[in-house]
C-alpha positions in Angstrom: 3.0 10.7 24.1 6.1 10.9 22.1 9.1 13.3 22.3 11.7 13.9 19.7 15.1 14.3 21.2 18.0 15.8 19.1 15.8 15.2 16.1 16.1 11.4 16.3 12.8 9.5 16.5 10.3 9.1 19.3 10.3 7.4 22.7 7.1 6.1 24.4 6.6 7.3 28.0 4.2 6.4 30.8 1.4 8.7 32.1 3.5 9.8 35.1 6.4 10.6 32.8 4.1 12.6 30.6 3.3 15.0 33.5 7.0 15.4 34.2 7.8 16.1 30.6 5.0 18.7 30.4 7.0 20.7 33.0 10.2 20.7 30.9 11.0 22.8 27.8 10.6 20.8 24.6 14.0 20.3 22.9 14.6 21.7 19.4 13.9 19.0 16.9 16.0 18.5 13.8 15.0 16.2 10.9 16.9 13.2 10.0 19.2 14.1 7.1 20.5 11.7 4.5 23.5 13.5 3.1 24.1 11.5 -0.1 21.7 11.1 -3.0 23.3 7.8 -4.1 24.9 5.6 -1.5 26.2 2.0 -1.4 24.2 -0.5 0.6 26.8 -0.6 3.5 26.7 3.2 3.8 23.0 3.2 3.7 22.8 0.8 6.6 25.4 2.8 8.5 23.5 6.1 7.9 20.2 4.8 9.3 21.6 2.5 12.0 21.5 5.1 14.9 17.9 6.0 14.0 16.8 2.4 13.7 18.4 1.5 17.0 16.7 4.4 18.8 13.3 3.6 17.4 13.7 -0.1 18.4 14.3 1.0 22.0 11.0 2.9 21.9 9.2 -0.1 20.5 10.4 -2.3 23.3 7.8 -0.7 25.6 5.1 -1.6 23.2 5.9 -5.3 22.8 3.1 -6.4 25.1 0.6 -4.6 23.0 1.9 -6.0 19.8 1.6 -9.7 20.4 -1.2 -9.9 17.9 1.1 -8.8 15.0 1.1 -11.6 12.5 4.8 -12.4 11.8 5.1 -15.6 9.8 7.9 -17.6 8.3 7.7 -17.3 4.6 11.3 -18.3 3.8 10.5 -21.9 3.2 7.5 -21.0 1.2 9.6 -18.8 -1.1 12.0 -21.7 -1.6 9.2 -24.0 -2.6 7.8 -21.4 -4.9 11.2 -21.0 -6.6 11.6 -24.7 -7.1 8.1 -25.1 -8.6 8.5 -21.8 -10.5 5.3 -20.6 -8.9 5.7 -16.9 -8.4 2.2 -16.1 -7.1 3.4 -14.5 -3.9 0.9 -13.5 -1.2 0.0 -10.0 -2.2 -0.3 -8.5 1.3 1.8 -10.5 3.7 5.4 -11.8 3.2 7.1 -11.4 6.6 10.3 -12.6 8.2 10.4 -15.2 10.9 10.7 -14.3 14.5 13.1 -16.8 15.9 11.9 -18.2 19.3 15.5 -18.5 20.5 15.8 -14.7 20.1 12.5 -13.6 21.5 14.2 -11.6 24.2 16.2 -9.6 21.7 14.9 -6.2 20.5 13.3 -6.5 17.0 14.0 -3.9 14.4 11.3 -4.1 11.8 11.8 -2.7 8.3 9.1 -2.3 5.6 9.7 -3.5 2.1 7.7 -2.0 -0.7 7.8 -3.5 -4.2 5.7 -4.5 -7.2 5.9 -8.3 -6.9 5.6 -9.4 -10.5 8.6 -7.1 -11.4 10.7 -7.9 -8.3 11.1 -11.7 -8.2 14.8 -11.6 -7.8 14.8 -9.0 -5.1 12.0 -10.8 -3.2 14.2 -13.9 -3.2 17.2 -12.0 -1.9 15.4 -10.1 0.9 15.2 -12.9 3.5 18.7 -14.0 2.7 20.0 -10.4 3.3 18.2 -10.2 6.6 19.6 -13.5 7.7 23.1 -12.4 6.9 22.7 -9.2 8.9 21.4 -11.1 11.9 24.3 -13.5 11.7 26.8 -10.7 12.1 26.8 -9.4 15.7 28.8 -6.3 14.8 26.1 -4.8 12.5 23.2 -4.4 15.0 24.5 -5.4 18.4 21.7 -6.7 20.7 19.1 -6.3 18.0 17.4 -8.6 15.5 16.3 -7.4 12.1 12.9 -8.5 10.8 10.9 -7.3 7.8 7.4 -7.0 6.5 7.0 -7.0 2.7 4.0 -5.8 0.8 3.0 -5.9 -2.9 2.2 -2.3 -4.0 0.6 -3.6 -7.3 1.5 -3.1 -10.9 -1.6 -1.3 -12.2 -0.9 2.3 -13.2 -4.2 3.2 -11.6 -3.0 2.0 -8.2 0.7 3.0 -8.1 0.0 6.4 -6.4 -2.6 5.2 -3.9 -1.6 1.7 -2.8 2.0 2.5 -1.6 0.6 5.4 0.6 -2.0 3.1 2.1 0.6 0.4 2.9 3.1 2.9 4.3 0.5 4.2 6.6 -0.2 0.7 7.8 3.5 0.1 8.3 4.0 3.3 10.3 1.2 2.2 12.6 3.1 -1.1 13.1 6.2 0.9 14.2 8.3 0.3 11.1 11.8 1.6 11.7 12.7 2.2 8.0 11.3 1.7 4.5 13.1 -0.2 1.7 11.7 0.7 -1.7 9.6 1.4 -3.6 11.1 0.0 -6.8 10.0 2.5 -9.4 7.9 5.6 -8.5 9.1 7.1 -5.3 8.4 10.9 -5.2 5.2 10.8 -3.2 6.5 8.0 -1.0 9.7 9.8 -0.2 7.8 13.0 0.6 5.7 11.0 3.1 8.7 9.4 4.7 10.3 12.8 5.1 7.1 14.2 6.8 7.2 11.3 9.2 11.0 11.6 9.6 11.5 7.9 8.7 14.4 6.8 6.5 13.6 5.4 3.1 16.2 3.7 0.9 15.2 3.0 -2.7 17.0 0.4 -4.8 15.5 1.2 -8.2 13.8 4.6 -8.3 15.5 6.9 -10.8 13.3 10.1 -10.3 15.6 13.1 -10.2 13.1 15.1 -8.1 13.9 13.3 -4.8 17.6 14.4 -5.1 16.6 17.6 -3.3 17.7 17.2 0.3 15.8 20.3 1.4 12.6 18.4 0.9 13.4 14.7 0.8 15.8 14.7 3.8 15.3 11.1 4.8 15.6 9.6 1.3 18.7 7.7 0.0 19.1 5.4 -2.9 21.5 2.9 -4.5 20.5 3.7 -8.1 21.6 6.8 -9.9 18.8 9.4 -10.7 17.6 9.7 -14.3 19.8 12.7 -15.0 23.0 10.8 -14.3 21.8 7.8 -16.2 21.2 9.9 -19.2 24.7 11.4 -19.0 26.2 7.9 -18.9 24.3 6.9 -22.0 25.2 10.0 -24.0 28.8 9.7 -23.0 28.9 6.1 -24.2 27.3 7.0 -27.5 29.8 9.8 -28.0 32.8 7.5 -27.3 31.7 5.3 -30.1 30.7 8.2 -32.4 27.1 7.0 -32.6 25.1 10.1 -33.4 21.9 8.3 -34.1 20.1 5.8 -31.9 16.7 4.4 -31.0 14.9 4.4 -27.6 12.8 1.5 -26.4 10.9 2.2 -23.2 8.1 0.7 -21.1 4.6 2.1 -22.1 3.9 2.6 -18.4 5.4 6.1 -17.6 6.2 5.2 -14.0 8.5 2.4 -15.2 11.3 3.9 -17.2 9.6 7.1 -18.5 11.7 9.4 -16.4 15.0 7.9 -17.7 13.8 7.9 -21.3 12.7 11.5 -21.1 16.1 12.6 -19.6 18.0 10.7 -22.3 15.8 12.3 -25.0 16.3 15.8 -23.7 20.0 15.5 -23.3 20.5 13.9 -26.7 18.6 16.7 -28.4 20.7 19.3 -26.6 23.9 17.6 -27.7 22.7 17.3 -31.4 22.1 13.6 -31.4 19.3 12.1 -33.6 16.7 9.8 -32.1 15.6 7.7 -35.1 12.9 5.7 -33.3 11.0 5.9 -30.0 9.1 2.7 -29.3 7.2 1.5 -26.3 6.8 -2.0 -25.0 4.0 -3.0 -22.6 5.7 -4.8 -19.8 8.5 -7.1 -18.9 6.4 -10.1 -18.0 5.4 -12.7 -19.3 8.9 -12.9 -20.8 8.0 -15.0 -23.8 5.5 -12.5 -25.1 7.9 -9.6 -24.3 10.7 -11.2 -26.4 8.4 -11.6 -29.4 7.5 -7.9 -29.1 11.1 -6.9 -28.7 12.2 -8.9 -31.7 9.5 -7.2 -33.8 10.8 -3.7 -32.7 14.4 -4.7 -33.6 13.3 -6.0 -37.0 11.5 -2.8 -37.8 14.2 -0.4 -36.7 17.7 -1.9 -36.9 18.4 -0.8 -40.5 17.8 2.8 -39.8 18.8 3.1 -36.1 22.4 4.1 -36.9 
């Protein structure tokens, strides 16, 4: 059984405690509320810290049942992959190391969702960030941060289904918070809100999730598409560039929202979009550069 107290997470109780709780009135539950749509990393950690700590306490009672969870050290593997330029990460299991010297400490497990082929830099920084947090005793006193990272895939046919499947698995593994996903996040943020679990996205620009009435557990470190478009148009105005071209990924989930917002705002401000070109993907980089050069050659004389 689980009880939500003051709207902050759940606590596991024994059978005898269940009977006692059944005799008590159930306290009013309030959802977790992330007050800012765009927040710095430090503020994001501070915002979800009480929730994560509370959930880690509830997970302590379940440690004996979770000994079969496969937590492996992938840090050295990532270093070797980087040195050999082999970026074929394990698609379903890149987890942080559980230090034997800290096995008595409470573990706080966060789930990382990303499309691996697009997020090589972020994947490399993840274990380093977790290591830095664990080295600072003032951030999570008495706790140890660990992570589970999963590849949500890059196929447009999978990007709606695969993250939900992985998030469900993470929830069953008592994940305290979600980091990601990197591009599409509307469905994922809605699911996180339904579960009352914090989600911090580092790349999603979808304006829909700015609504705190619905997506009350969502926060991000990247501006939504609507604000990105305002920045672009303001820059063009400052240089008196009334005509410009747009080059965007052909996959709508990766950049389509920002491109549409720029296009709509530009038209409303009487700007002229001379070209609208699509490019397939960012990798492999050599092939992408050739395609990009071709687009530039075909459009630069009439762009402005």
